[in-house]
C-alpha positions in Angstrom: 13.3 -57.9 10.9 11.7 -58.9 14.1 8.6 -61.1 13.9 6.3 -58.5 15.7 7.1 -55.9 13.0 6.4 -58.3 10.2 3.0 -59.3 11.7 2.1 -55.6 12.2 2.8 -54.7 8.5 0.7 -57.7 7.4 -2.3 -56.6 9.5 -2.7 -53.2 8.0 -5.0 -53.1 4.9 -3.8 -51.7 1.7 -6.7 -49.2 1.4 -8.3 -47.5 4.4 -12.2 -47.7 4.6 -12.7 -44.0 5.2 -10.8 -43.0 2.0 -12.5 -42.8 -1.3 -10.8 -44.9 -3.9 -11.9 -42.7 -6.7 -10.1 -39.6 -5.2 -6.9 -41.6 -4.8 -7.1 -42.8 -8.4 -8.1 -39.4 -9.7 -5.3 -37.5 -8.1 -2.3 -39.7 -7.5 0.4 -38.3 -5.1 2.6 -35.6 -6.6 0.0 -34.3 -9.0 -1.7 -31.0 -8.3 -5.4 -30.6 -8.4 -5.7 -26.9 -9.3 -5.4 -25.0 -12.5 -1.9 -24.5 -13.8 -1.1 -20.8 -14.2 1.2 -19.6 -16.9 3.8 -17.0 -16.2 3.7 -13.8 -18.2 7.0 -14.6 -19.9 5.6 -17.8 -21.3 2.4 -16.0 -22.5 4.5 -13.4 -24.3 6.6 -16.0 -26.0 3.5 -17.9 -27.1 1.6 -14.8 -28.3 2.3 -13.6 -31.8 1.6 -9.9 -31.5 2.3 -9.2 -35.2 -0.8 -11.2 -36.3 -3.2 -9.5 -34.0 -5.0 -6.2 -34.8 -3.4 -3.3 -32.9 -6.7 -2.2 -31.3 -7.4 -5.6 -29.7 -6.1 -6.1 -26.2 -3.4 -8.7 -25.6 -0.7 -9.5 -23.1 1.7 -7.0 -24.6 -0.6 -3.9 -24.0 -2.3 -4.7 -20.7 -3.3 -1.6 -18.8 -5.0 -1.3 -15.5 -7.0 1.5 -14.1 -5.5 3.7 -11.4 -5.6 2.3 -7.9 -8.5 3.4 -5.6 -6.2 3.2 -2.6 -3.8 6.0 -1.7 -0.1 5.1 -2.4 1.8 3.6 0.5 4.5 5.9 2.0 7.7 4.3 3.3 10.3 5.6 5.7 13.3 7.0 3.8 15.7 5.6 6.4 14.3 2.3 7.5 11.9 1.2 4.7 9.0 0.7 7.1 5.6 2.3 6.5 5.9 6.0 7.4 2.9 7.7 8.9 5.0 10.9 9.6 6.8 13.6 7.6 9.5 15.9 8.9 8.3 19.4 8.1 11.8 20.8 7.8 13.5 18.2 5.6 10.4 16.6 4.0 11.8 13.2 4.8 9.3 10.5 5.8 10.0 8.6 9.1 8.4 5.6 10.9 9.1 6.4 14.6 10.6 9.1 16.9 14.0 7.4 17.0 14.3 7.8 13.2 13.2 11.4 13.6 16.1 12.1 15.9 18.4 10.6 13.3 16.9 12.7 10.5 17.4 15.9 12.5 21.1 15.1 12.9 21.7 14.5 9.2 23.6 17.1 7.2 21.8 18.8 4.4 23.7 17.0 1.6 22.6 13.6 3.1 19.0 14.8 3.2 19.2 15.9 -0.4 20.5 12.4 -1.3 17.7 10.7 0.5 15.1 12.9 -1.2 16.8 12.2 -4.6 16.4 8.5 -4.0 12.6 8.8 -4.1 12.7 11.5 -6.8 11.5 14.2 -4.4 14.6 16.3 -4.4 13.9 19.7 -3.0 16.3 22.6 -3.7 17.1 24.2 -0.4 17.2 28.0 -0.3 20.9 28.8 0.1 22.1 32.3 1.0 25.1 33.5 -0.9 27.1 36.4 0.5 27.7 39.4 -1.9 30.2 41.7 -0.3 28.7 41.2 3.1 25.7 43.5 2.5 23.5 41.6 0.1 22.3 38.0 0.0 20.7 36.2 -2.8 18.3 33.4 -2.7 19.8 30.4 -4.5 16.4 29.3 -6.0 15.2 32.5 -7.5 18.4 34.6 -7.4 16.3 37.5 -6.0 18.5 40.0 -4.2 17.3 41.0 -0.7 18.9 43.3 1.8 20.2 41.9 5.1 20.3 44.1 8.2 22.4 42.9 11.2 
């Protein structure tokens, strides 16, 4: 090592005057100061549910009240928050570009997207009956068709 570097290391004090010695002794490096939180899995393993009375709350039967905030709605295509809903297909969308894509989707793709979020809607499908009668697929109610 060079002599200047050796002299510089010797000049620095071991403790700095503005630091409290008690804090350094109390919390050595690498030790956290805060409370250690346990994960739910560790709590469930440690809790013996069979010895507790069934009406007493524990980590196995935690319930929370319903949220006071409305549920967030996400775009069915992109996954972003969706402030809009297509009135024809009932798909949620985030911006006008996605709306254009939704309008170009075939009906079976729309049904698959709705089924993904458990909102599948049965589309009314017209079935030809000898060219003069049509039936609604949902209710199977015959209605006359005039052309």
